[in-house]
C-alpha positions in Angstrom: 22.6 20.3 -32.8 19.6 20.2 -30.5 19.6 22.1 -27.2 20.8 20.2 -24.3 19.9 19.9 -20.4 23.1 22.1 -19.9 21.6 25.0 -22.5 18.2 24.9 -20.9 20.0 25.5 -17.2 21.9 28.3 -18.5 18.4 30.1 -19.3 16.9 31.8 -16.4 13.6 32.3 -18.5 13.7 28.2 -19.4 14.6 27.3 -16.4 11.7 29.0 -14.6 9.3 27.5 -17.0 11.1 24.0 -16.0 10.4 24.9 -12.2 6.8 25.8 -13.0 6.1 22.6 -14.7 7.6 20.8 -11.8 5.2 22.5 -9.5 2.6 21.8 -11.4 3.6 18.1 -11.5 4.2 17.8 -7.6 0.7 19.9 -7.0 -1.0 17.1 -8.5 -2.1 19.3 -11.6 -1.3 16.7 -14.2 -3.0 17.8 -17.3 -1.4 21.4 -16.8 1.7 19.7 -16.2 1.7 17.6 -19.2 0.9 20.9 -21.5 3.9 22.4 -20.0 6.4 19.5 -20.3 5.0 19.3 -24.1 6.1 23.2 -24.4 9.3 22.3 -23.3 10.3 19.7 -25.4 9.6 21.5 -28.3 12.4 23.5 -27.5 14.5 20.9 -25.8 13.5 17.4 -27.3 17.1 15.9 -26.3 16.7 16.5 -22.7 15.8 13.0 -21.0 14.9 14.3 -17.7 11.7 16.3 -19.3 10.6 13.4 -20.7 10.9 11.4 -17.7 9.0 14.2 -15.8 6.3 14.0 -18.7 6.1 10.3 -18.0 5.2 11.1 -14.6 2.5 13.9 -15.2 1.0 11.5 -18.0 0.9 8.9 -15.3 -0.9 10.8 -13.2 -3.4 11.7 -15.8 -3.9 8.2 -16.2 -2.4 8.2 -19.6 -0.4 4.9 -19.7 0.2 5.0 -23.3 1.4 8.5 -23.3 3.7 7.8 -20.2 5.3 4.6 -21.8 5.9 6.5 -24.9 7.7 9.4 -22.4 9.8 6.9 -20.5 10.8 4.9 -23.8 11.9 8.2 -24.9 14.0 9.0 -21.8 15.7 5.6 -22.2 16.4 6.4 -25.8 17.9 9.3 -25.0 20.3 8.2 -21.9 20.7 4.4 -22.6 23.6 4.2 -19.9 22.3 6.6 -17.2 21.5 3.9 -14.6 20.7 6.0 -12.2 17.6 7.4 -14.5 16.6 3.8 -15.5 16.4 3.0 -11.9 14.1 6.2 -11.2 12.0 4.6 -14.2 11.9 1.5 -12.8 10.4 2.8 -9.7 7.8 4.8 -11.4 7.0 1.5 -13.4 6.7 -0.2 -9.8 4.4 2.4 -8.5 2.4 2.0 -11.5 2.2 -1.4 -11.0 3.9 -2.1 -14.6 5.9 -5.4 -13.2 7.4 -6.3 -16.4 8.9 -2.7 -17.5 10.0 -2.2 -14.0 11.9 -5.4 -14.0 13.6 -4.5 -17.1 14.6 -1.0 -15.9 15.9 -2.9 -12.8 18.0 -5.2 -14.9 19.2 -2.7 -17.6 20.3 -0.4 -14.5 22.7 -3.3 -13.1 24.1 -4.1 -16.6 24.7 -0.6 -17.5 26.6 0.1 -14.0 27.5 -3.1 -12.2 28.8 -0.8 -9.4 26.0 1.1 -8.7 24.9 -0.7 -5.6 21.1 0.9 -5.1 20.3 -0.7 -8.6 21.5 -4.3 -7.5 19.8 -3.8 -4.3 16.6 -2.8 -6.1 16.9 -5.8 -8.5 17.7 -8.1 -5.6 14.4 -6.6 -3.7 12.5 -7.1 -6.9 13.1 -10.8 -7.3 12.6 -11.4 -3.6 8.9 -9.8 -4.0 8.3 -12.1 -7.1 9.5 -15.1 -4.9 12.5 -15.7 -7.1 14.8 -16.1 -3.8 17.8 -17.8 -5.9 18.1 -14.8 -8.2 17.6 -12.6 -5.1 20.4 -14.3 -3.5 22.7 -14.1 -6.1 22.2 -10.9 -6.3 22.9 -9.8 -3.0 26.2 -12.4 -3.1 27.6 -10.3 -6.0 26.8 -7.1 -4.0 28.5 -8.4 -1.0 31.6 -9.8 -3.3 32.1 -6.1 -4.5 31.8 -4.6 -1.0 31.8 -7.0 1.9 30.9 -4.1 4.2 28.1 -2.6 2.0 25.2 -1.9 5.0 22.3 -2.6 2.5 23.6 -5.7 1.3 24.4 -7.5 4.6 20.8 -6.1 5.9 19.5 -7.8 3.0 21.4 -11.1 3.1 19.9 -11.4 6.4 16.5 -10.7 5.6 17.0 -13.4 2.5 18.4 -15.7 5.2 15.0 -14.8 7.2 12.9 -15.6 4.0 14.6 -18.9 3.6 13.4 -20.1 6.9 17.4 -19.9 8.1 16.5 -18.3 11.2 19.5 -19.1 13.4 21.8 -17.7 10.4 19.5 -14.8 10.2 19.7 -14.2 13.9 23.6 -14.2 13.8 23.8 -12.1 11.1 21.5 -9.5 12.4 23.2 -9.6 15.8 26.4 -8.6 14.0 24.6 -5.7 11.9 23.3 -4.1 15.3 26.3 -4.3 17.1 28.4 -1.8 14.7 27.0 1.5 13.7 26.0 1.3 10.0 25.7 4.1 7.5 22.3 4.0 6.2 19.4 5.1 8.6 16.8 2.8 7.1 19.5 -0.4 7.8 20.1 0.8 11.6 16.1 0.7 12.2 15.2 -2.4 9.8 18.0 -4.6 11.3 16.4 -4.2 14.6 12.8 -4.7 13.7 14.0 -7.8 11.9 15.7 -9.2 14.8 12.6 -8.7 16.7 10.6 -10.5 14.3 12.9 -13.6 14.2 13.2 -13.6 18.2 9.3 -13.8 18.2 9.5 -16.8 16.1 11.9 -18.2 18.5 9.8 -17.7 21.1 12.1 -14.9 22.8 9.1 -12.4 23.2 10.7 -10.0 26.0 13.8 -9.5 24.0 11.9 -9.3 20.5 9.7 -6.3 22.1 13.2 -4.7 23.5 14.3 -4.8 20.0 11.1 -3.6 18.2 11.1 -0.6 20.8 14.8 0.5 20.2 14.1 0.4 16.5 11.1 2.6 16.6 12.9 5.0 19.0 15.5 5.2 15.9 12.8 5.9 13.7 11.5 8.7 15.8 14.7 10.4 15.3 14.4 10.3 11.9 11.7 13.1 11.4 9.3 15.2 13.6 6.8 12.4 14.4 4.8 14.6 16.9 3.8 16.9 13.7 2.9 13.7 12.1 0.5 12.4 15.0 -1.0 16.3 15.2 -1.6 16.0 11.2 -3.2 12.4 11.8 -5.3 13.7 15.3 -6.8 16.6 13.0 -7.6 14.4 10.1 -9.0 12.0 12.3 -11.4 14.6 14.2 -12.6 15.8 11.1 -13.7 13.0 9.9 -15.5 12.0 13.0 -17.4 15.4 12.8 -18.2 14.5 9.2 -19.5 11.3 9.8 -21.8 12.6 12.9 -23.8 14.3 10.1 -24.4 11.2 8.0 -27.9 9.5 8.9 -29.7 6.4 7.9 -32.0 8.6 5.4 -29.0 10.3 3.8 -27.3 7.0 2.8 -30.9 5.9 1.7 -31.2 8.9 -0.5 -27.6 8.6 -2.2 -28.8 4.8 -3.0 -31.8 5.9 -4.5 -30.4 8.4 -6.9 -30.1 7.4 -10.5 -27.2 5.2 -11.7 -24.3 7.5 -13.4 -23.1 4.7 -15.7 -24.1 1.4 -16.8 -22.9 -1.3 -14.6 -19.4 -2.6 -15.3 -19.1 -5.4 -12.7 -19.9 -5.5 -9.2 -17.4 -3.1 -7.2 -16.8 -4.8 -3.6 -14.6 -3.5 -1.2 -12.6 -5.2 1.6 -11.7 -3.5 4.6 -11.2 -3.5 8.2 -8.0 -2.6 10.1 -4.7 -3.6 8.7 -3.4 -7.0 9.9 -7.3 -8.2 10.3 -6.6 -10.9 7.9 -7.6 -8.9 4.7 -4.8 -10.2 2.6 -5.7 -14.0 3.0 -9.3 -13.2 2.6 -8.6 -11.0 -0.9 -6.4 -14.2 -2.2 -9.1 -16.6 -1.3 -11.5 -14.6 -3.1 -9.2 -13.6 -6.1 -8.6 -17.2 -6.8 -12.7 -17.5 -7.9 -12.1 -17.3 -12.0 -15.0 -14.5 -11.9 -13.4 -12.2 -9.4 -10.9 -9.5 -10.1 -8.9 -8.6 -6.9 -6.6 -5.6 -6.5 -4.2 -5.5 -3.6 -4.1 -2.1 -1.6 -4.7 0.0 -4.7 -4.6 3.8 -4.4 -7.3 4.2 -6.9 -9.9 5.6 -4.3 -7.6 7.8 -2.6 -5.7 9.5 -5.4 -9.1 9.7 -7.7 -11.6 10.0 -5.4 -10.1 11.4 -1.9 -7.6 13.7 -3.2 -10.2 15.5 -5.9 -12.9 16.1 -3.4 -10.6 17.4 -0.7 -10.4 21.4 -1.2 -7.1 22.8 -2.3 -7.1 25.4 0.5 -7.3 22.7 3.1 -9.9 22.1 5.8 -11.3 19.0 4.9 -14.5 17.9 2.7 -17.8 19.0 4.2 -20.8 17.0 4.1 -22.7 19.6 2.2 -20.2 19.4 -0.5 -20.1 15.6 -0.7 -24.2 15.4 -0.6 -24.1 17.8 -3.2 -22.1 15.6 -5.6 -23.4 16.1 -9.0 -24.3 13.3 -11.3 -21.5 14.5 -13.9 -19.0 14.8 -11.2 -20.0 11.1 -9.7 -19.8 9.8 -13.1 -16.3 11.4 -13.6 -15.0 10.2 -10.2 -16.2 6.5 -11.0 -14.5 6.7 -14.2 -11.4 7.8 -13.0 -11.5 5.5 -10.2 -12.1 2.3 -12.8 -9.5 3.4 -15.1 -6.9 4.0 -12.2 -7.8 0.3 -10.7 -7.7 -1.3 -14.1 -4.5 0.2 -15.1 -2.6 -3.0 -14.1 -4.7 -5.4 -15.8 -3.6 -6.3 -19.5 -6.5 -6.2 -21.8 -10.1 -6.1 -21.0 -11.6 -7.4 -17.7 -14.3 -10.0 -17.9 -14.9 -10.3 -14.4 -18.2 -10.1 -12.6 -16.7 -8.5 -9.4 -13.9 -6.1 -8.9 -12.5 -6.6 -5.5 -10.7 -3.5 -3.6 -9.0 -4.7 -1.0 -7.4 -1.9 1.0 -7.9 -1.6 4.8 -6.7 1.8 5.5 -9.7 2.9 2.8 -12.1 2.2 5.6 -11.8 5.3 6.6 -13.0 6.8 3.5 -16.2 4.5 3.9 -18.3 7.4 3.3 -16.7 8.2 -0.1 -17.3 4.7 -1.3 -21.1 5.0 -0.1 -21.5 8.4 -2.0 -19.7 7.7 -5.0 -20.3 3.8 -5.0 -23.8 3.2 -3.5 -24.2 -0.1 -4.8 -20.7 -1.2 -3.4 -20.8 -4.5 -1.6 -18.6 -4.0 1.8 -16.7 -6.8 3.6 -15.3 -5.9 6.6 -12.5 -8.6 8.0 -12.2 -8.7 12.0 -9.7 -10.0 14.2 -9.2 -10.1 17.8 -8.3 -6.3 18.6 -5.6 -7.4 20.6 -3.9 -9.5 17.9 -4.5 -6.8 15.4 -2.5 -4.2 17.5 0.2 -6.6 18.0 0.5 -7.5 14.7 0.6 -3.8 13.7 3.3 -3.1 16.3 5.7 -5.6 14.3 5.2 -4.5 11.2 8.1 -2.2 9.8 6.1 0.5 7.2 7.0 3.5 5.4 6.6 6.6 7.8 3.7 8.7 7.2 0.8 10.3 9.3 -1.1 7.2 9.7 1.8 4.9 10.2 3.7 6.9 12.6 0.8 5.7 15.2 2.5 2.1 14.8 5.5 3.7 16.8 3.8 3.0 20.0 1.1 0.4 21.3 -0.8 3.4 23.0 -1.0 5.0 19.5 -1.4 1.6 17.5 -4.3 0.8 19.9 -5.9 4.5 19.2 -5.8 4.1 15.4 -7.3 0.9 16.0 -10.2 2.4 17.5 -10.3 5.3 15.2 -10.7 3.4 12.5 -12.9 0.7 13.8 -15.4 3.6 15.0 -15.8 4.5 11.0 -17.1 0.8 10.7 -19.2 0.6 13.9 -21.1 4.1 12.8 -22.0 2.7 9.5 -22.7 -0.7 11.0 -25.2 0.8 13.0 -26.6 3.1 10.6 -27.2 0.0 8.1 -28.6 1.2 4.5 -26.2 -0.4 2.5 -24.7 -4.1 1.7 -22.5 -5.5 4.2 -20.7 -8.6 5.7 -18.4 -9.0 8.6 -16.0 -12.1 8.6 -13.4 -13.2 11.3 -10.2 -14.2 10.8 -10.4 -16.6 13.2 -13.3 -18.5 11.6 -11.4 -18.3 8.1 -8.5 -20.3 9.6 -10.8 -22.6 11.6 -12.9 -23.4 8.6 -11.5 -22.0 5.4 -14.0 -23.4 3.0 -17.2 -22.7 5.3 -16.3 -19.1 6.0 -14.9 -18.5 2.3 -17.9 -20.0 0.5 -20.1 -17.4 3.0 -18.4 -14.4 1.7 -18.3 -15.6 -1.9 -22.0 -16.0 -1.7 -22.8 -12.5 -0.3 -20.6 -11.3 -3.5 -23.5 -13.5 -5.6 -21.1 -16.1 -6.4 -20.8 -20.1 -5.7 -17.9 -21.4 -4.3 -15.2 -22.7 -6.7 -12.8 -25.4 -5.5 -9.9 -23.2 -6.5 -10.6 -21.1 -3.6 -9.6 -23.6 -1.2 -6.4 -23.8 -3.2 -5.7 -20.1 -2.8 -2.0 -20.3 -1.9 -1.2 -21.8 -5.7 -2.5 -18.8 -7.1 -1.0 -16.4 -4.8 2.4 -18.0 -5.7 2.1 -16.7 -9.2 1.3 -13.2 -8.5 2.9 -9.9 -7.1 1.6 -9.1 -4.1 2.2 -5.5 -2.8 0.8 -6.0 1.2 3.4 -6.3 3.8 2.1 -10.0 4.1 3.0 -11.1 0.5 4.7 -14.0 1.7 2.6 -15.2 4.5 -0.4 -15.6 2.0 1.6 -18.0 -0.6 1.2 -20.9 2.2 -1.7 -22.5 3.2 -4.0 -21.5 6.0 -2.2 -21.8 9.7 -3.3 -21.0 13.0 -0.4 -20.0 15.3 -1.3 -15.9 14.8 -4.6 -16.8 16.6 -4.1 -15.4 20.6 -0.4 -14.1 19.5 -1.2 -11.0 21.7 -1.3 -13.4 25.0 2.8 -13.3 24.5 2.7 -9.9 25.3 -0.2 -9.2 27.3 1.9 -7.5 29.8 3.1 -4.7 27.4 -0.4 -4.5 26.3 -2.0 -3.8 29.5 -2.1 -0.1 29.2 -4.1 -0.6 26.1 -6.7 -3.0 27.5 -9.4 -0.3 28.4 -9.1 1.2 24.9 -9.6 -2.0 23.3 -12.2 -3.9 25.6 -15.3 -1.8 24.2 -14.1 -3.3 20.6 -13.7 -6.9 21.8 -17.1 -6.6 23.2 -18.5 -5.3 19.8 -16.8 -7.8 17.7 -17.8 -10.9 20.1 -14.2 -11.4 21.5 -13.7 -12.7 25.0 -12.4 -10.6 27.6 
């Protein structure tokens, strides 16, 4: 009989080895973690938890074949463990392995129909795939089993909103916010969504009130002041680093010999979140010679994380400038491998487009590791950007904590766009600005201009980008919006909230001028 989990836990020595393997995994030392888990599995091959964690380590090492084998073995050993299936599904979701993720969620529901988390996860997945009828059926099954379940009631209201039944969504949400609910997420998310619904009804003052109440609840969940300080320190370190970058340094980086043969033109689509990046990405991705990636983690995980010293303190300009050709080649290869892990087969695209507005803060890394990169920056009226960001219900971290107040949202806008303005002033690389307002005014004219910047001719399919978008699984928060033909109702939206924005206007005014927006 093979040793099991209980036997492993009874051995202090083996338990210590397992804890060390976990520490390596959580510390991002994936190769060492893989070796540690392999050693444990030679002694305990029947423990599904070890196989699951080996899969996570292998995924971190970008060895998807080994990760898949490990996850499959975990499922074979524990085929009726719904919670483990749910965890594996979530890992596959993070790896953007869509079929495997869906399969795990479906099997978790089949194994344990009473596990509400599994049913809700499956319903959320169906909604992301725009299978609203399947998502609706999942939620109705949840409510039939447990009519008072907070998660099911919230997602029921969310689906009503998605289906355009906003009057019913409003009634369901008001009922939720009238009563104390168990889940903190539901408590604040229901207020966020109520604000969104009321905004669509033109009830702007009440919409803002519910948003502010939601954000106040979020602030009670963690030390947001600590997150803000963490963000401010990182922002200050970045400003100090960028101050040392001059035009001649960028030109030097560009003259350095290529690290490897070209494997398709790399293009970066950035700007500030909610500046129309997802819309433009979908227009470009509809081109048969473009392969667009929707907010991938490749640059942050494979380049930025590997360049930051483990002892902290941030990356120095000397270290960035001193990257050897072999190191740059390694970073480029890791980036490409991470980027292409969600693509089945070999890509023949001429352009690989990385759309990730947050990575605008890492423009110095783009220009050092990929000096040939073509940079597209999406612009939108800064006031519309700030209001739109304020309406987003995003996972809390050291960046998104800024969106808990209009003042901090405006600060984040300034911090991020200062990066772009600095590099725009320096020049010495291929870049193009495009305005959201121009895209919605004349999609083909502006889309053609951006497409030609990438060295491609406009393709008629791009004008019908939403037909392609409806067949894709999108990760951006605005995944629902870009499945519709272009609309103009978001232009000038800030004017409905002009009074609330008044304290932010002095900070935003220089950016309005810099990007050509009327004050």
